[in-house]
N, C-alpha and C positions, 0 to 999 in steps of 0.2 A: 682226264679220266672218262673216256667215252663208254657208252652203254648202248645196247641194242633196244630198239623201241618195241617192247612187248609188255603184255598185260596179264601174262599168267601168274598163277600162284606159285610161290618157290618153296621147294623142299629144303628144310633146315635142319642142321644136326645139333642136338643139344649137348651140353657139356657132359663129360663122362663123370665118373664116381668122384666123389668128394674127398678131399685129403687135407692134411694140415697145410699151413702157408708154404708156398714154393717160391718166396721172393728170390731165393739164390738159385733158382732153377737155371741150368745151362741151356742157353738157347738152341743148341744142337740136339737136345735130348727131349724124349716124349715125356710128360708129366708122369709120376708114378701111378699105377692103377689105371692107365688110360685104356688098357685092354683087359680088364678085369673080367674073368669068366663068370663072375656072379652077376653080370649086369642083366637087367631085364627091361621090358618095354613099359613106359608108363605114358598116360595121356599127356597132352599139353597142360602145364599147371595154370596157364592163364585163363580167365573166363571167356575169353573170345577165341576159344580153341578152334571155333568153326570157320574163322576167318583164314587160318593158315594151317595147312596139314603137314605134318613131319612124318616121314616114313619110319616104320618101326625099326628097320634095319640100321638107322642112324641114331636111335635114342637109346640112352642107356640111363639107368637110375641115378639120381644124384642123392647120395646118402646124407642123411641129416647130422652132420658131424661139423661142429663149429670150430673154426680156426682161431688163432690168437686174435684179440681185438685190435682194430686199427686205432693207433694213437692219434687223438684230436690235437690239431694245432690251434693255438690261441690266435684270434685275429690281431693284426698289429694295433697298437694303441692309436687313438685319434690324434691328429695333428693339433697341437694347441698353439693357436695364433697369439703372438705378443705384439704390443704397440709398434716396437722397432721393425719387426718383420713386416707388418702391414705398411708402415711408413715408407720403407725403402722400396717395396714393390710399387706402391703408388707413385713414388717420385720417379722410379725409372720408367713407369709406363707414360706418365705425363711428359718426361723429357724426350722420349723417343717419339711420341705423338707431335709434340711441338716442334722439334727439328724437322722431321720428315713432313709434317702438315705444311710448315712454311716453304719447304722445297717443293711440295707438290702444287701448292697454290701459285707459286712464283712461275714454275715451268709451264703449267696449264695455260696460264694467262699467256705466256710468251709463245707457245706453241700456237694458240688460237689467233694471235696477232700475226704471226708470219706464215700461217698455212691456212689458206681460205677454202681448202676442199671441204665439201659438205660432209664427206666421210669422217673427217676429223671431228667436226662437231658432234655427229651422231656418236661416235665412239666416246666422247667426252661425256655426253648426255647419259648413254647407257652405263658408263662406268660410275657416273654419280648415282644412278639409281641402284647399281650393284652395292656401292658403298652404303646406301641407306638401307638396303636389305640385310647387309652384313651387321649394321648397328642394331637393326631390329632384332636379328638373330641373337645378338649379345644380350639385349634387353630381356628377351623372353627367357634366354638360358639362365641369366642371373636371378630371375624370379621362380626358377624351378625349385621344387621341393620334393624329395624323394618320399613315397608313401610310407606311412607308419608301419613298423613291424606288428605282426599279429600273434596272439597267443597259440600255445601248442593245440588247445582244444579247437581252435578255429581253423588250424591249418588243414588243407584237404589232402587226400590221397593223390599222390603224384608218381609218374613214370619218367625216369631220366633215360634217354636213348643215347647210346654212344656208338656211332658207326665208325668203322675203321677200315682203311685199305693200306696195307704195306706200311703200318707204323712201327712194326717190331716192339721193342720193349717200352717205346714212349707211351703206348696205350695204357701201360700200368698206371702212369702218373694220372691220366684222366679218370680211370675207374676207382682208383684209391683216394683221390680227392673227393669223389662224390660219396664213397662210403665214409670219409672223415667228416662229412658234413653234420651240422647240428640238428638237422632235420629229424623228427620222430622216426625210428626205424620201422615201426609198425604201419606207417604211412608211405614208405619209400620202397619202390622196386627200380632196379637198375637193368636196363636190356642193353647187353653188348652185342652188336651185330658185326660179324666180319664179313666184309663184302668181297669174298672171293680172293683174300690176299695171297701173294705168291711167295711171301716170305714167312717169318715165325710168329706173325701177329696172333694168329689162332692158338697157339701154345701159351702165350702170355695171358690172352684172355681166359683160356681153361684154368691156368694157374689161380688166377686172382678168383675166378667164379668158384673154384673147387674149395678155396679158403673161406669163402663167404656164400654158401649155398642158399641161405634164407634171404639174401639180399640181391644177388645177381644171377640172372639167367642169360646165358651166353648162346648165341645162334650163329651158324655158319652158312652163308650162301655158297652153293656149289660152284659159282663163277662170278666173276666180277661184272656188276651190272650197273655200277655207278651210285654216287651218294644219294641222290633222289630216290632211287629204287630202295636202297637200304633204309632210309628214313621211312618210306612208305610202309614197309614191312613192320617197322616199329610202331608206327601210328596205328596199324591194323592190330597189333598184339597188346598196345597199351591198355591198362585197366584203371588208370588213374583218372581223376576228374581233370587234371591238368597234365601236360607233357612237357617236360624240359629237355632240349637238345644240346649236347656238349660235344665239341670237337674233340677227336682222339689225340691231338697234339696240345691239348689245353689242360689247364689246372684251375679249377674253381676254388674260391675261398670258402671256408667252413660255413659261413652265413649266407652264402649266395642263393642257395635253394630257397631257404626261408624267405629271403628278401624278394625274389624274382616272382613269387606267386602273389604277394600282397596286392598288387594294382588289380589283378583279375578278381581276387576275393572282394575287394572294395567296390569294383564297378563291373556289373555283368555285360556292358557293352565292349569291355576290352576282351579282345581275344588274342592279343600278341604283345609280349613283353621283351624289350631288348636289354641284355646285360651290358654292363661297362667292361669294354675290352682293353686290356693292358698288354705290354709285349713281355713274354716270359723270359727271353734272352736279351733283355734290353742292353745290358753291358757287354754283349759279345763284341761289337765293334762300332765304328762310326755310323754305319747304315742302320743298324738296329736302334741306335740312339734317336736318329732322326725319324725313323719309323715310330718310335714311341712317342715322340712328340706330336707327330702327325695323328696318331691314334688319339691322343688326348684330345685334339680338336675334333676330329671326325666322330669319335664315340662318345663325347660329353657335350661339347658345345652344341653341335648341330642337332643332336637326338634330344637333347634337353629342351631346345626350342621347338622341335617338332612334336614333342611330347605334350606341350601346352595345348596343342590342336588335335591330339589324339591321332597323329599321322606320322608316326616314324616310318620312314619309307622302306627301311631294311632292318629286320631283326636278325642279328648276325648269327652264323653257324656256330660260333665258339661258345656263346651262352645265350639261349632265348627260351622263353616259355610260351606255351600255346593252350588255349581251351580246346579240349579234345573234341568236344561236340561241334565246335566251329570248323575245325580242321577237316572233320569227316564229311562236313558239307561241301568242301571244296577239294577233298582229296583226289578225287578221280580227274577232274579237269586240270588240276596242278601236275599230277603224275604223269599225264598223257599230253602235256603241253607241247606244241610245236611253234616254230618260227620261221616263216618262209619255207615250210615244208620240211624242216629239220627238227628232230627231236631236241628238246632243251636239256641239256645235260649238266649246265654250269648254272651259278647264281641261284641255286635252289632256295636259299634263304630269302633273297629279295623277291623272287617269284611267289613264294608262300605269303609274304607279307602283302603283295600286291592284290593276290585273290581274296585275302581276308578284307583288305580294305575296300575292294570292290563289292564284297558281299555286305558291306555296311557296318562292319566291326571297326573298333578302334585299336590302334597300337600305340603303346607308350614305352617310355624309357625308365629304367630302375638303376640309379646310380649306385645303389648300396649292394647290387649283385654283381660281384667283380670276378672276371675271369682273366687269366694271363695265358697267352697263346704263343707258340713258337712262330718266328718270322725268319724269312730268307736272310742270309747274310752276305750276299754278294748281289752286284748289280744286275747281271743277267737273270737270275731267279726272281729279284724284286720286280724286274720290268715285266716278266711273264705273269707274276701274280696281279700286277696292276692292270695288264691287258685283259686277263680273264675278268677281274672286277669291272672294268669299263665296259666290256662287252655285255655283261649282265645288266649294267645300269642303263645302257643305251637301248638294249632290248626292251627292258620293262618300262623305260620312259616312253618309247615309241608304242608300246602296247596301251600305255595309259592316255596317250594323247587324244584319241577319239572319246574316251570316257569323260575327259575333263570338260567337254561340252555339254554334258547331261547332268542331272542331279544325282551324281553318284554317291553322294552321302548327304544325309539329312542336315548336317551343320558342319562348320569349320571346313568348308571347301576351298576358300581362297588361298591359304597358305601352302598347303601341299600342291595344289595345281600351279601356284607361282614358282615353287621350288623345282617341279618337274620341268617346266618350261625353260627355267634358267640353267638347269643342268644340261639342256640341248643346246642352248645359244651361247653360253658363255665361252667354250673353247673356240667356236669359230671367231667370235669377237676377239678373243686373245690373239688369234693368228692375224686378223686384221690390224690389231693394234701394233703388233710387231712389224708388220709391213709398212705401216705408217712411220714407225720409229725408225726403219732403215733409211728414210728420205732425209733425215736430219742427224743420224748417228755419227756421220763423218766428222762432225764438229766435237772436239775434245770435251768441251764444257757440257755439250749435250749428251755426250756418251756418259760422262760422270752423273749427270743428272738422271739418265735412264737407269743406271745402277741404283741411285738412290731411290727411284720410284719403285723398282723392284724389291728394294729392301723394305720400303714402307708397306707395300702389300703384305709381304711376309710378316713384318712386325705387328700390323693390325690383326692378322689373323692368329697370331700366336700370343697376344697380350693376355688373352683368356688364360693361358697356361700359367700365368703368374699366380693363379689361385691354387696350384699345384703345390705339394710339399717339396718338390724338387725344383729348386730355381733354375738350375741349368737347363731344364727342359725347354724353357723359353728360347734360348740361344740356339738350340738344336732345331727348334721349330722354325727359326728364321732361316737356318741352314737348309731345311727341307723346302721352305717356300722359294729360295733361290733356285734350288735344284730343279724344282717342278717347273719354274718358269723358263729357265735356260735349257734343261736337258731332258724333259719329259713332256714337252709340247706335242711331240708326235704320237703320244699314246692314244689320244682321242681320235685323231683322223684314222690311224692305222686300225684302231678297234672297230671304228664305224664301218670301214670298208670290209672288214673280216667278221662282222657281227654274227654271221651264221656259223662261224667255226666254234664247236663245242668242245674242244679238247681242254683237258685240265691244265696242261703245260707244266706245272710244278711237280709232277709226279714222274 
């Protein structure tokens, strides 16, 4: 989703007159009352009305009529661990590590004995360091504890921003899940921003906003300018102490908003909080199941460890919270960011986290703030998604490299600096390792050993998933690890050479 590089204020249309719930509204019809002759101009209802001007010809009064209440869904009961559950998980983990560990040590020793190339020794040494890094990640992740919940009286006023582009009826899920939150209603405002959609997304936004006029303010940009621009307008309009961003294809749990602001209330140095992301369509097919397992690792284990050092590198678009005063400090450079002369139109979440970290703030993880988001269901769209993510990661890692040699944060610099460097060097080393492996893969025993080594890497990465309530996720995690090693090694080099490409790809 590309966007022109401009910095002028946008004229936005407010939602028309309020009506009872229109959940059953035909997508091809205009909501009742949308062209009411009794409409009149009203000023922007938000305190920062001077930041964003809306033409009176596009504004219509939202009548104070309350629609039917949104039913609250009770959160799922916590998983109760029993001794047999713990025992068999531990036994399985020990068995996997014992079998593959023995295989690894035997084969590495044999490889070093029959291959005297210095490159082989270097790869083994770097691989050993990477293994130590992973064990340290698991150690810190296991020590992670989610911040304690806070009382209603201590909860701050927040603004939830839901940007959308060509989401259709799916945008209702995100908006209604925010409405169903157990957050105090008098401290919650929801901004729905339609980024110039070409489908009926705006009609669905209007329908939900009309049914809940005291909670939702819906805005429409006259043309598509990209998610970063839509978020920027939301940040300018926000009137809460904290801002929560939710993707339009996601569904937050009722307690997510209450949980995600807790770290910032407890620590004034925290300016960004990452929520826990799960896959909404997990059971759609095999690919969504392996993505679900991968998400468990990416969005729980890694970020739990990063949180220990106050340096979560990416607060995801699906669900994140920000300290509004800190965001406004970096809003202009973030929203006008370029890379090798090209406007940055993707990875806006990773970029915003980078700017806040460089400004000296801390970013943490909140496991209790859960969101489920839709994932692609076929290989071509999954690959395009991974390419977009990888391009954003490479860009931000390269941006951060010069900063790493400075005192870019007062404390806890080592861990995030190490992670950024490893993100850049591990994929090339993996290619070198595969090249070395081709020298001895012609041997059947060696080929079987190589498969075992790949399975070991996948198994070690997914052992952490045994702490999940879904035991089968572990096995799908191994499947994703093997797929990544065998079929996705091309993603990094392709993303690297095309890093300036800012297309969204999955739209």
